[in-house]
C-alpha positions as CSV (number, residue, x, y, z in Angstrom):
1,X,245.6,1.5,77.1
2,X,248.0,4.4,76.9
3,X,247.2,8.0,78.1
4,X,246.4,9.4,74.7
5,X,243.9,6.6,74.0
6,X,242.4,7.0,77.4
7,X,242.0,10.7,76.8
8,X,240.2,10.0,73.5
9,X,238.0,7.4,75.2
10,X,237.1,9.9,78.0
11,X,236.2,12.5,75.4
12,X,234.1,9.9,73.6
13,X,232.2,9.2,76.8
14,X,231.7,12.9,77.4
15,X,230.4,13.5,73.9
16,X,227.5,11.1,74.6
17,X,226.2,13.2,77.5
18,X,224.5,16.0,75.4
19,X,226.3,19.0,76.9
20,X,226.5,22.3,75.2
21,X,229.9,22.8,73.5
22,X,231.1,25.1,76.3
23,X,230.2,22.6,79.0
24,X,231.7,19.7,76.9
25,X,235.0,21.6,76.8
26,X,234.9,22.4,80.5
27,X,234.3,18.7,81.2
28,X,237.3,17.8,79.1
29,X,239.2,20.2,81.4
30,X,238.2,18.1,84.4
31,X,240.1,15.2,82.9
32,X,243.2,17.4,83.5
33,X,242.1,18.3,87.0
34,X,240.6,21.7,86.3
35,X,237.3,21.9,88.1
36,X,234.2,23.7,86.8
37,X,233.2,26.7,88.9
38,X,235.1,29.6,90.5
39,X,238.1,27.5,91.5
40,X,239.1,26.6,88.0
41,X,241.7,29.3,88.0
42,X,243.5,27.9,91.0
43,X,243.5,24.4,89.5
44,X,244.9,25.8,86.2
45,X,247.5,27.9,87.9
46,X,248.7,24.9,89.9
47,X,248.9,22.6,86.9
48,X,245.8,20.6,87.5
49,X,246.1,16.9,88.3
50,X,247.2,14.0,86.2
51,X,244.7,11.1,86.4
52,X,245.7,9.9,82.9
53,X,249.4,9.3,83.4
54,X,251.3,7.7,80.6
55,X,252.3,8.2,77.0
56,X,250.9,7.4,73.6
57,X,251.3,10.8,72.0
58,X,252.9,11.4,68.6
59,X,256.5,12.4,68.7
60,X,255.6,16.0,67.8
61,X,253.6,16.2,71.1
62,X,255.7,14.0,73.3
63,X,257.9,15.8,75.9
64,X,259.1,12.6,77.5
65,X,256.8,13.0,80.5
66,X,253.6,11.2,81.6
67,X,251.6,14.4,81.7
68,X,250.6,15.2,78.1
69,X,246.9,14.2,78.6
70,X,246.7,16.6,81.5
71,X,248.5,19.3,79.5
72,X,246.0,19.0,76.6
73,X,242.9,18.9,78.9
74,X,244.2,21.7,81.0
75,X,244.8,23.9,78.0
76,X,241.3,23.2,76.7
77,X,239.9,24.2,80.1
78,X,241.7,27.5,80.1
79,X,241.1,28.3,76.5
80,X,237.3,27.7,76.7
81,X,237.3,30.4,79.4
82,X,239.7,33.0,78.3
83,X,240.0,32.5,74.5
84,X,242.7,31.3,72.1
85,X,244.7,34.5,71.8
86,X,245.3,34.9,75.6
87,X,245.9,31.2,76.0
88,X,248.5,31.2,73.2
89,X,250.2,34.2,74.9
90,X,250.2,32.5,78.4
91,X,251.6,29.2,77.1
92,X,254.4,31.0,75.3
93,X,255.3,33.7,77.9
94,X,254.2,32.3,81.3
95,X,254.7,28.6,80.8
96,X,257.6,29.2,78.3
97,X,256.4,26.6,75.9
98,X,257.9,27.8,72.7
99,X,255.8,27.0,69.6
100,X,258.5,24.7,68.2
101,X,258.5,22.4,71.3
102,X,256.3,19.4,72.1
103,X,254.4,21.3,74.7
104,X,254.0,24.4,72.5
105,X,252.6,22.2,69.7
106,X,250.3,20.4,72.1
107,X,249.0,23.7,73.5
108,X,248.4,25.0,69.9
109,X,246.5,21.7,69.2
110,X,244.4,22.2,72.3
111,X,243.6,25.8,71.3
112,X,242.7,24.7,67.8
113,X,240.5,21.9,69.2
114,X,238.6,24.4,71.3
115,X,238.1,26.7,68.2
116,X,236.9,23.8,66.1
117,X,234.4,22.6,68.7
118,X,233.1,26.1,69.6
119,X,232.6,27.0,65.9
120,X,230.8,23.6,65.3
121,X,233.4,22.7,62.7
122,X,234.1,19.7,64.9
123,X,231.1,17.9,66.3
124,X,231.4,16.5,69.8
125,X,230.7,13.1,68.4
126,X,233.9,13.4,66.2
127,X,236.1,14.9,68.9
128,X,237.6,11.7,70.2
129,X,238.5,10.6,66.6
130,X,240.2,14.0,66.1
131,X,242.3,13.4,69.2
132,X,243.2,9.9,68.1
133,X,244.0,11.0,64.5
134,X,245.8,14.2,65.5
135,X,247.5,13.5,68.8
136,X,247.8,9.8,69.4
137,X,250.2,7.2,67.9
138,X,253.7,7.0,66.6
139,X,253.1,8.2,63.1
140,X,253.5,11.6,61.5
141,X,251.1,14.4,62.2
142,X,247.9,14.0,60.2
143,X,246.0,17.1,60.9
């Protein structure tokens, strides 16, 4: 199983736990090594950890590293706490992930994912399929 598929599978398992949307999104952040609680900020600032090493992301999101699952989950973890606007600014200006790069597009997808889940436009039960359809595979971007 590649890292993108493993990310989707992890999200599917989390969706079955009955958490609030906020808690669900924070738990996704744990996939990228960003703990819940007061130390989340140090985890996020250090780049989290990378338990789902590997590839499997669409070309638009593939930066030729094995850390894209961590990148997505970490951006979700930060965005659920500080909001999409500030997350977008931080990814562009602090991380220097320009919007037209793989990392910039992946950050934007994570920010949109948080917005969709928090607004109930994307049910937790559909979140893994969104990841599979939007982020995973070799085909063109579907979403």
